[in-house]
Structure formats: structure tokens, C-alpha cells
C-alpha positions in Angstrom: -13.1 15.2 18.9 -15.0 12.1 17.8 -15.1 11.1 14.2 -17.7 8.6 12.9 -17.1 7.4 9.3 -19.8 5.4 7.5 -19.5 3.8 4.1 -22.8 3.2 2.3 -23.1 0.4 -0.3 -22.7 1.6 -3.8 -23.1 -0.1 -7.2 -23.4 -3.7 -8.3 -21.5 -6.1 -10.5 -18.2 -4.4 -11.5 -19.6 -0.9 -11.0 -18.3 0.2 -7.6 -18.4 3.7 -6.2 -18.1 5.7 -3.0 -20.6 7.3 -0.7 -19.3 8.2 2.8 -21.0 10.0 5.6 -18.8 11.5 8.3 -20.0 12.9 11.7 -17.6 14.8 13.8 -17.8 16.5 17.2 -19.6 15.0 20.2 -23.0 13.5 20.8 -24.6 16.9 21.6 -22.8 19.1 19.1 -21.8 17.5 15.9 -21.6 18.3 12.2 -22.1 16.2 9.1 -19.9 15.8 6.1 -20.7 13.8 2.9 -17.7 12.6 0.8 -18.9 11.5 -2.6 -22.4 10.5 -3.5 -21.9 7.4 -5.6 -24.5 6.8 -8.3 -28.0 8.4 -8.3 -29.5 5.5 -6.3 -26.9 5.7 -3.6 -27.3 9.5 -3.5 -30.9 9.0 -2.7 -29.9 6.5 0.0 -27.5 9.0 1.5 -30.3 11.5 1.8 -32.6 9.0 3.5 -29.8 7.7 5.7 -29.0 11.2 7.1 -32.6 12.1 7.7 -33.2 8.8 9.5 -30.3 9.0 11.8 -29.7 12.7 12.2 -33.2 14.1 11.9 -35.4 15.4 9.1 -33.8 18.8 9.4 -30.2 17.7 9.4 -27.7 20.0 7.8 -24.7 18.9 5.8 -21.9 21.3 6.6 -19.5 20.1 3.9 -20.2 18.0 0.8 -17.1 16.9 -1.1 -16.7 15.4 -4.6 -13.3 13.8 -4.5 -13.0 13.7 -8.3 -15.3 13.9 -11.3 -15.9 10.2 -12.1 -19.6 9.5 -12.3 -19.5 6.7 -9.6 -18.5 9.4 -7.1 -20.1 12.5 -8.4 -23.5 11.5 -9.8 -25.2 10.9 -6.4 -24.1 14.2 -5.0 -26.9 15.8 -7.2 -29.4 14.0 -5.0 -27.6 15.2 -1.8 -27.5 18.8 -2.6 -31.1 18.7 -4.0 -32.5 16.8 -1.0 -30.6 18.2 2.0 -29.6 21.7 3.2 -25.9 21.9 2.3 -23.6 24.8 3.4 -20.5 24.1 1.4 -19.8 22.1 -1.8 -16.2 21.2 -2.5 -15.2 20.0 -6.0 -12.7 20.7 -8.8 -13.8 22.8 -11.8 -11.3 21.8 -14.4 -12.6 24.2 -17.0 -11.4 27.1 -14.8 -7.8 26.0 -15.6 -8.2 26.3 -19.3 -5.9 29.3 -19.6 -3.0 27.7 -17.7 -3.4 24.2 -19.1 -4.0 25.2 -22.7 -0.3 24.8 -23.8 -0.5 21.2 -22.5 -3.0 20.1 -25.1 -2.1 18.6 -28.5 -4.3 21.0 -30.4 -2.6 24.4 -30.3 -5.5 26.2 -31.9 -7.7 26.2 -28.8 -8.7 29.6 -27.4 -9.1 29.9 -23.6 -12.8 30.3 -23.9 -13.2 27.5 -26.4 -11.2 25.0 -24.3 -13.1 26.0 -21.2 -16.4 25.4 -22.9 -15.3 22.0 -24.3 -14.1 20.8 -20.9 -17.2 22.0 -19.1 -19.5 20.5 -21.7 -17.8 17.1 -21.2 -18.1 17.2 -17.4 -21.9 17.7 -17.3 -22.4 16.2 -13.8 -19.8 18.5 -12.2 -21.2 21.5 -14.2 -24.8 20.6 -13.1 -23.6 20.4 -9.4 -22.0 23.9 -9.7 -25.1 25.4 -11.3 -27.5 23.8 -8.7 -25.2 25.0 -5.8 -25.1 28.5 -7.1 -28.9 28.6 -7.5 -29.3 27.3 -3.9 -26.7 29.8 -2.6 -24.4 27.0 -1.5 -20.8 28.1 -1.2 -18.6 26.3 -3.9 -14.9 25.9 -3.3 -12.1 23.9 -5.0 -10.2 21.6 -2.6 -6.4 21.7 -3.0 -3.5 20.8 -0.7 -3.3 23.0 2.4 -7.0 23.9 2.6 -9.1 23.0 5.7 -12.5 21.3 5.3 -14.0 20.9 8.8 -11.6 19.0 10.9 -9.6 17.7 7.9 -6.8 19.1 5.9 -6.6 18.5 2.2 -3.3 16.7 1.5 -3.7 16.2 -2.2 -3.9 17.2 -5.0 -1.5 20.1 -5.3 -3.0 22.9 -7.4 0.1 23.2 -9.6 0.1 19.5 -10.4 -3.6 19.4 -11.1 -3.0 21.7 -14.1 -0.9 18.9 -15.7 -3.5 16.2 -14.8 -6.4 17.9 -16.7 -5.1 17.2 -20.2 -4.7 13.6 -19.2 -8.3 13.2 -18.0 -10.6 10.8 -20.0 -13.0 13.5 -21.1 -10.6 16.3 -22.0 -9.1 16.8 -25.5 -5.9 15.0 -26.4 -2.8 16.0 -24.4 0.6 17.1 -25.6 2.4 14.2 -24.0 5.9 15.6 -24.8 5.1 18.8 -23.0 3.7 17.1 -20.0 6.6 14.6 -19.9 9.1 17.4 -20.1 7.6 18.9 -17.0 7.7 15.6 -15.2 4.0 15.0 -14.7 3.0 12.4 -17.3 1.1 9.7 -15.3 1.7 6.9 -17.8 -0.1 4.6 -20.1 -2.7 3.3 -20.3 -4.9 6.1 -18.8 -8.5 6.2 -18.0 -11.0 3.9 -19.6 -8.3 1.9 -21.3 -6.9 1.0 -17.9 -10.3 0.0 -16.7 -10.9 -2.2 -19.7 -7.6 -3.9 -19.4 -8.1 -4.6 -15.7 -11.5 -6.2 -16.5 -9.9 -8.3 -19.3 -7.2 -9.4 -17.0 -9.7 -10.4 -14.4 -11.4 -12.8 -16.9 -8.2 -14.8 -17.4 -6.6 -14.3 -14.0 -4.7 -17.1 -12.4 -4.2 -17.6 -8.7 -0.9 -17.9 -6.9 0.1 -18.6 -3.4 1.0 -15.8 -1.1 2.4 -15.9 2.4 2.8 -13.2 5.1 6.5 -13.1 4.2 6.1 -13.2 0.4 4.1 -10.1 -0.8 3.0 -10.3 -4.4 1.8 -6.7 -4.7 4.2 -4.7 -6.8 5.2 -1.0 -7.2 4.6 0.8 -10.4 0.8 0.6 -10.8 -0.9 3.1 -13.0 -4.4 4.5 -12.6 -6.2 7.3 -14.4 -5.4 11.0 -14.1 -8.9 11.6 -12.9 -8.3 9.1 -10.0 -5.0 10.8 -9.2 -6.7 14.1 -8.8 -8.8 12.7 -6.0 -9.0 14.7 -2.8 -7.1 13.1 0.0 -8.1 14.2 3.5 -6.0 14.0 6.6 -7.6 14.3 10.0 -6.0 14.4 13.5 -8.6 13.9 16.2 -6.2 13.5 19.1 -3.3 11.2 20.2 -3.5 7.9 18.3 -6.6 9.1 16.4 -5.5 10.0 12.9 -7.6 9.4 9.8 -6.7 9.2 6.1 -9.5 9.3 3.4 -8.1 8.6 0.0 -10.9 8.6 -2.6 -9.6 6.9 -5.8 -6.0 8.3 -5.4 -3.2 6.2 -6.8 0.6 6.3 -6.2 0.8 9.9 -7.6 -1.9 11.2 -5.3 -0.8 9.3 -2.3 2.8 10.5 -2.8 1.6 14.1 -3.0 -0.2 13.5 0.2 2.9 12.0 1.8 5.0 15.0 0.9 2.4 17.4 2.1 2.2 15.7 5.5 6.0 15.6 5.8 6.4 19.3 4.9 3.7 20.4 7.3 4.7 18.2 10.3 1.7 15.9 10.0 2.5 12.4 11.4 2.2 9.5 9.0 1.8 5.8 9.9 -0.2 4.4 12.8 -3.5 5.8 11.6 -6.7 4.9 13.5 -8.6 4.6 10.3 -7.7 4.5 6.6 -9.7 4.2 3.4 -8.4 1.7 0.9 -8.1 3.6 -2.3 -10.2 2.9 -5.5 -12.2 0.0 -4.2 -9.1 -2.1 -3.5 -7.5 -1.8 -7.0 -3.9 -3.1 -7.3 -3.1 -0.2 -9.6 -3.4 2.4 -6.9 -1.0 1.1 -4.2 2.4 -0.6 -3.9 4.6 -1.8 -1.1 6.8 1.3 -1.0 4.0 3.9 -0.7 2.1 1.7 1.8 5.3 1.4 3.9 5.7 5.2 3.9 2.1 6.0 4.7 0.8 3.0 6.8 4.1 1.8 8.2 6.2 -1.3 7.7 5.0 -4.9 7.7 4.3 -6.2 11.2 5.4 -9.6 12.5 3.1 -12.4 11.5 0.0 -12.9 13.7 0.3 -9.3 15.1 -3.2 -8.3 16.2 -4.7 -5.4 14.1 -4.7 -2.1 16.0 -6.2 0.0 13.3 -9.1 -0.2 10.8 -9.3 0.1 7.0 -12.5 0.2 4.9 -13.1 -0.4 1.2 -16.1 0.2 -1.0 -16.9 -2.8 -3.2 -20.1 -4.3 -4.5 -21.0 -7.7 -3.1 -21.0 -9.4 -6.5 -17.8 -7.8 -7.9 -15.2 -10.4 -8.6 -12.5 -7.8 -9.5 -12.6 -5.6 -6.4 -11.2 -5.6 -3.8 -8.0 -7.4 -4.9 -7.0 -9.9 -2.3 -3.3 -8.9 -2.6 -4.3 -5.4 -1.7 -6.3 -6.6 1.3 -3.3 -8.7 2.4 -1.0 -5.7 2.1 -3.1 -3.6 4.5 -3.5 -6.6 6.9 0.3 -7.1 7.0 0.7 -3.5 8.1 -1.6 -3.8 11.0 -4.9 -2.8 9.6 -8.1 -4.9 9.8 -9.9 -4.6 6.5 -13.7 -4.5 6.1 -15.6 -4.2 2.8 -19.1 -2.8 2.1 -20.1 -5.6 -0.3 -23.7 -4.7 -0.3 -24.0 -3.4 3.3 -23.3 -0.2 5.2 -20.3 -0.3 7.5 -19.4 2.2 10.1 -16.3 3.1 12.2 -17.8 4.7 15.3 -14.8 6.8 16.2 -15.9 7.6 19.7 -19.6 8.0 19.1 -22.0 5.5 20.6 -23.0 2.6 18.3 -26.6 2.6 17.1 -28.8 -0.2 18.2 -29.8 -1.4 14.8 -26.2 -2.1 13.6 -24.5 -5.5 13.9 -20.9 -6.3 14.6 -18.4 -6.2 11.8 -15.9 -8.9 10.9 -12.7 -8.1 9.1 -11.8 -10.0 6.0 -9.2 -12.8 6.5 -5.7 -12.9 5.2 -5.9 -14.8 1.9 -3.3 -17.6 1.1 -4.1 -17.2 -2.6 -4.1 -13.9 -4.6 -4.5 -12.8 -8.2 -1.7 -13.5 -10.6 -1.3 -11.1 -13.7 2.2 -12.0 -14.8 
């Protein structure tokens, strides 16, 4: 089976996002999947793009919102409003109110009150569900083990998702002790605080030398609970044709995906195509998880045999991190970034005549220093 993966440009400045169109099958019998819609403008661009290249009556078989952050979910409203969609996949955290209620600091919540509070705070996801139900689109929640088209969901695990919800940015305060006792506390600083600190660090960042042999990327990065709830998709399209799409997953999400693959006999390493998580943030990956998922570092000057893509605005000086790009390059992946343009991995489909060739980003001898 062929698998074409196209990243559309999303955002500007330091406001990245994801909007991905996947076509799978063959030239005469294919289906279309949309993974995240970016912001409202990029959502409109997704609709126009699909109608232009796949016909005015093109149908989206699966639309997936990897996690509820606005830069991934907002544009999906345009997709399901402007295109016929059969299935919408997203998480509805308010439906976990009963099981997650003991994990919140306030012990006076009722199940119904907590569910309403969460749903009110996730208005984009709630609106998507309401629109889908009105349009008779099937709505399902994606958890590890489920199949979406030719992909298997490798993360998040449903049981762990329950512990993530109180740690989301827009849910009430968590009972940290209870979550830590269960072993699922992601760490500080979560959510918006992490984003603000990363931006602050970028303003005062220094640069240090990095060689092929001296990797500066470190383990232990922390991203938000919302990011860690991202849907990670594993696809196997034949010998040597494996695909991993990661959303904004961090080390927790990627580790869950790794364990799922190992438990279910799904081969890791030597992927044909991998998405660089969270726009190339250093908080989402480390050498250990990359070695386990992508494979070990290759000898210097080894020619790239696989491809990695990353969504990043062209004028964003914080994403993607050069140390992250270098880490993927070391492990045999050529890395390309959207940076204001659409980029496509043809995956067996014939290239379209109005597309130009793509150059991978070079290995950088200088990377960001945050010590």
C-alpha cells in the first residue's frame, strides 16, 4: 500500500501548529485522512488543498485531532464544516470525569459538575463533537490498540489518559500526591508555564559547538500533559515501509508507544518516515527514547535512508531546535521543515507536477545552550 504524507504550513512567529493530509491506497483507489487542522486559517487551507488535488467531491475517511491544543484542533472545525467526513477521532476528557474525579485537588466535585467544568473549558473540542453529531459523523476516541485506516494507535493508553486529565492546562487543579502515588505525575512545569519558560530561555540562549560524536541533547525533558496525550500512529505499509506520526507527544507518550509496539510485535527503528514531535522541541525527545524508537547513532557521513518532517513557521526562532534536528540526522533521518511551505513525502504515489524538490536541513555545528 502507498502512503503519501503532506505537511501544510501552519502559524507564524512563535505560533506553530500541525495540519497533515495523508493519502493511502493506490492511484486509482485511495482514501484520505486529515491529522490535525492547525489554526482556523490553516483549516481553510486544508479544505482548499484537498478539493484542488483530490476533486471537489473528495471525502475524508478519517479526521483525527491528536490532542486538544488549539494549534491542532481549531482548524478541524473548518475541515468537518467544509468537507464530507466519515469518522472523527478525538478525546473527550469530560467523559472521564467519574474515574478521574479522585485525582483532582477539590474533593467536592460531583461527576456531573466536573464533567461540565471540563467540557466548558474545552470549547473547541466540544464544538467539534456537536458539529459532528449534527452532521451524522461517527465520533470515536483514539486509544492504544485501535485501528484508524491503515494505522494502529500506539499511544495514549486509556488507563494512563485518566491520570493526564487533571494535569491538563484547562482542567481544575490536580491532586499531585494522588497522581504521584500512582506513578503518573508528568512533572513540573506543566502546560503554559513550560511554554513561557521555553520562550524566555530562547531570548537569552547561547550557542555551543556540537559535533557528530558529541550530542548535546539530554534526557529528562518535560512537556505538557496535553502534549503527552497526543495520538501516536504506527503504520506498516510493507517491508521497509513503516511510518510513525507523533503529534506533540513527549517522552511519556513516545515511551507508551514503544511499549505498545514491543508488546504487539510491531517493529521499531528503521522507519521509512517519522514525524518530529512538537515542532522540534527539545522537551519532547532525548537520546534514550530516540535510540529505542529510531535506532542508534549511525557512523558519521552515513547517507540518510529515511525521512523525518517537522512543522515549524518560517520566522520562528525557537522551533525546530537545531540539537533535535541533529539528533534525527545522526540516526539516519533526513529532516525537512515546513517553514512556510507545504512539504510532501510521496510514499509510492506519483509526484504532482507543481511541486518542487525538497532539500533536507544540514547538520548544524552550533546548537542552543540552556545550561
